[in-house]
C-alpha positions, 0 to 999 in steps of 0.5 A: 365521612365516617370516622373511627375513634379508637380510645374514644372515651379517654380525655382527648377522645371525648373532646374530639367527639364534642368538636366533631359534633359541633363543627362537622357532619361526620358519622362517628364510630366511638370505639372503647373496651366496654359497651356504651350507649350515647344519646347523640344519633351521630355517635355509634358506640362499639366495643372491641378488644384491640388485642383481637385482630378479628374484632378490630377488623369488624369495627373498622369496616366501612370507615374512611378515616381513623384516629388512634388514641390508645395506650396500654398503661392500664392493665387489661387483665387480672394478670398482665405479664410483660411490658406495656411497650409490648402491649402497645406494639400488639394493639397498634399492629392489629389496628394498622393491619385491620385498617389496611384490610378495611380500606381506611384512607387516613390514620391520625395518631397522637404521640409524644414529642421527642426530646433531643437526647441520646437515650429516650424514656421507655414511654417515649420509645413506645410512642415512637414505635407505635408511629412506626407500626402505624406507618408500616401498612401503606396507609397515610398517617398523620402523627401529632407529637405532643408534650403536656396537654392542658385541658379538663381531665387531662391526666398529666395536667390533673396531677399538676393541679392536685399538687398545687391544690394540696401542697402549701409548700412545694419542693421543686426538683430539677425536672420541674424546671425542664422546658417544653411546648405544651398545648391546649386540648382545644387547639390539639382537637382543631389540628386533628380535625384539620388533618381529617379534612386534609388527607392528601399526603403520604406520612407527616409528623407535626410537633403540636405545641404552643410557640411559648416554651415554659417549664413545669414550674411556670405551669404550677405558677399559672395554675395557682393563680387560676385556682386561688392558691399561693404555694411556697415554691422551693427549688432544689438542685436534685431529688432522685427520680424514685423519690419524685415518683413516690411523692407525686403519686402519694400527694396526687393520688394518681396511679403508678402506671401513669406517674412513673412513665410521666416522671421518666419522660419529663426529665428531658426538654420537649421542644418543638422542631421547626422541621415539623411545623403545623401546615399553614393552610390549617389556620389554627392559632395556638393559645399561650400558657395563660390562655390554655390554663384560663380556658381549662378552668373557665370553659365548660366541657359539655360532651355527655359521657355515654352510659356504661352498659356492662363491663366485659373485663373478666377478672380471671383472665391472663395476658402474657407478652414477651418480646424476642429477637427475630433471627435474621432471615427467619419468620414467625412461622419458623419461631413457632415451629421451633417452640412447639418442638423445643418445649417438650425437650425442655420439660422432658422429665414432666411433659410429653407431647402428642402431635396431630395435623397441626395440633399439639397435646401436652400431657403429664408424663407420669399420669398421662393427664391432658394438661392443654392443647394448641391447635393451629388456626390455619385460616388466619396464620401467615408466615409473619403471624402464627396463631394457635387456639388453646384447647381444653385440658386440666390447666385450662378453664372451660370458659377459655375454650374458643377464646384463649389463643397463643400467637407469634407475631413479627414486627413490620421491620423484622427486628423482633417478634412478640409471643403472646398469650391472650384471654387465658383463664386458668383452671387452677385456683388463682393463688395457686396459678399465680405462684406456680403455672404463671411463673413457670410460663414466664420462665419457659418463655425467658429460656426460649427467648435466649435460645431463639436469640442465639439462632444464626 
């Protein structure tokens, strides 16, 4: 069997590759953003930009199953305008569309455990939305909903380890006493492997967590035992989430993009539901907390990280994504046509537009200077997804030609759409672009969103 792993060189992906090499004869397609080379003959490293449907299709061709371990909390461009939830939506939608086009038979996704509360954090809302998107293209999906994953180099667990190592006295706010069902990474990997061997299902959701429910304070205590520390723990009734984010970030050294969603999520109990059990036939016995922490510090992790050949991340690229309501009964095609016709009227004093056979050319009115053009790509555009290529002009770097694109994409449930600018390289010097053209683009999209939201 040929298995594609998207996000292969993240924490879970590396452990999964090692397990599959040890226990199966699968051919592994390890997908990452940057080109890499592995020494193992059964691991084929490929680079792909999942913001590109075309590239996603090319790497999933011939794959029997796919494991989706991607998130967008780290920026993918020098300037990323928009919310990570919308970036996650595009990545998942491209992946699911491509998997359907390539005949992938089974998708495995690792998401977040859902607490019983009225309002979820934005991070958990995004994880649930990714679930829905992956299930929208007629491919069976197994979703493992997880809380904290304990293991070597696990991002959230590493924060706890750093705090325990560095603080002789720890002030524990209320959220440190929140209970959850964490899982040891080795157990999660065995569950993923079992699901790859058992694809005969439609869609299933499994709460992946140890039977024992523990607090984050319990995890600190257990970790302290293993690393030989004995910090003084002081429970306090309340510390503002903002202050918690600040001190966790400062002490642990973890990036803001990781710490802030984590703190927003851990305020709620993340406990397993008996209605989403692990299938009994899989025969995977889960560690308790002591076993999970002990294995993390005592068992070596042996997978050799593939060599990074070169980075294709361009430091001058821009990505901008805005979410808008989709008017009832309307399509992305309708919204795209509305935008093309609305923009010159909104910027009438400064801009004029020349239309020709699906293309639109934007010129500065007073000097007749060509600023940029949009050429509709008829080969890939469909009613639910309209794609325009950004052509040359005074505002566009010549290096953008052929890569920069502007798209209108519906959500599978038709409740909203996203308007996205990808791989755009400005011709203006970066400081000037950042505080002029970039801000104008954001303002224009905000105003258009208000307009389209009022369409009946």
